[in-house]
C-alpha positions as CSV (number, residue, x, y, z in Angstrom):
1,M,0.0,0.1,0.1
2,T,1.3,3.5,-0.8
3,V,-0.1,6.8,-0.3
4,G,0.2,9.9,-2.3
5,K,0.0,13.7,-1.7
6,D,-3.8,13.6,-2.0
7,D,-4.0,10.9,0.5
8,V,-1.9,12.7,3.1
9,R,-3.9,15.9,2.5
10,K,-7.1,13.9,3.2
11,I,-5.8,12.0,6.2
12,A,-4.7,15.4,7.7
13,K,-8.0,16.8,7.1
14,L,-9.8,13.8,8.8
15,A,-7.4,14.0,11.8
16,R,-8.1,17.7,11.9
17,L,-4.3,18.6,11.6
18,A,-3.0,21.7,10.1
19,L,-0.5,20.5,7.6
20,D,1.6,23.0,5.6
21,E,2.1,22.3,2.1
22,S,5.8,22.0,2.6
23,R,5.2,19.2,4.9
24,V,3.0,17.1,2.5
25,E,5.9,15.6,0.6
26,P,8.1,14.6,3.7
27,M,4.8,13.1,5.0
28,V,4.3,11.0,1.9
29,G,7.8,9.3,2.3
30,E,7.0,8.8,6.3
31,L,3.6,7.2,5.9
32,N,4.9,5.1,3.1
33,G,7.9,3.8,5.3
34,I,5.4,3.1,8.0
35,F,3.3,1.2,5.9
36,Q,6.1,-0.8,4.4
37,W,7.2,-1.8,7.9
38,V,3.7,-3.0,8.6
39,E,3.6,-5.2,5.6
40,Q,6.8,-6.7,6.7
41,L,5.0,-7.9,9.7
42,N,2.8,-10.1,7.4
43,E,6.0,-12.1,6.6
44,V,6.2,-13.4,10.3
45,N,4.7,-17.1,10.7
46,V,2.4,-16.8,13.7
47,E,0.8,-19.9,13.0
48,G,0.1,-21.7,16.5
49,V,1.1,-18.8,18.4
50,P,-1.7,-17.8,21.0
51,P,-2.7,-14.2,21.2
52,L,-1.0,-12.2,24.1
53,T,-2.2,-9.5,26.2
54,S,1.2,-9.1,28.0
55,V,4.5,-10.6,27.5
56,V,4.6,-11.9,31.1
57,E,2.4,-14.8,32.0
58,Q,0.0,-13.4,34.6
59,R,-3.1,-14.6,36.4
60,L,-5.5,-12.5,38.5
61,K,-5.8,-13.3,41.9
62,M,-9.3,-14.9,42.6
63,R,-11.4,-14.5,45.8
64,D,-14.4,-16.2,46.9
65,D,-17.7,-14.5,45.8
66,V,-19.3,-13.8,49.0
67,V,-21.8,-11.4,50.3
68,T,-20.1,-9.0,52.8
69,E,-21.2,-6.5,55.0
70,G,-23.5,-4.0,53.4
71,D,-26.0,-1.2,54.3
72,A,-23.1,1.3,55.3
73,A,-24.5,4.4,53.7
74,N,-24.7,6.2,57.0
75,A,-21.2,5.4,57.9
76,L,-19.9,6.5,54.4
77,M,-21.9,9.8,54.7
78,A,-20.5,10.6,58.2
79,N,-17.4,12.2,56.8
80,A,-19.1,13.8,53.8
81,P,-19.2,17.9,54.1
82,S,-22.5,17.8,52.7
83,G,-25.2,15.2,51.6
84,E,-28.8,14.3,50.9
85,D,-30.6,11.1,51.0
86,H,-27.3,9.2,51.1
87,F,-25.9,11.1,48.1
88,F,-22.8,13.3,48.2
89,V,-23.7,17.0,47.4
90,V,-21.2,18.9,45.3
91,P,-21.0,22.3,43.7
92,K,-22.2,22.6,40.2
93,V,-19.4,22.7,37.8
94,V,-21.2,22.7,34.4
95,E,-23.4,25.6,33.5
């Protein structure tokens, strides 16, 4: 895949980037270099390789799913500067 000057202008417009005309030609070369590098990744044989979310094997610590003490709204609201019906009251920040 290759891009031309018109493609670079369109990408800049879609990305809402102000791109001077003097930067269009260098950007064509940069984007084509990036696309060539990405195409090289297709040459790597990944058959049988499971997808990874991390290069380090990790497992989340599991805990028992048990009901714990609830109904602590009054205790939570005890330190609130202002509250109403078990909700925190804060100043309005959006007009």
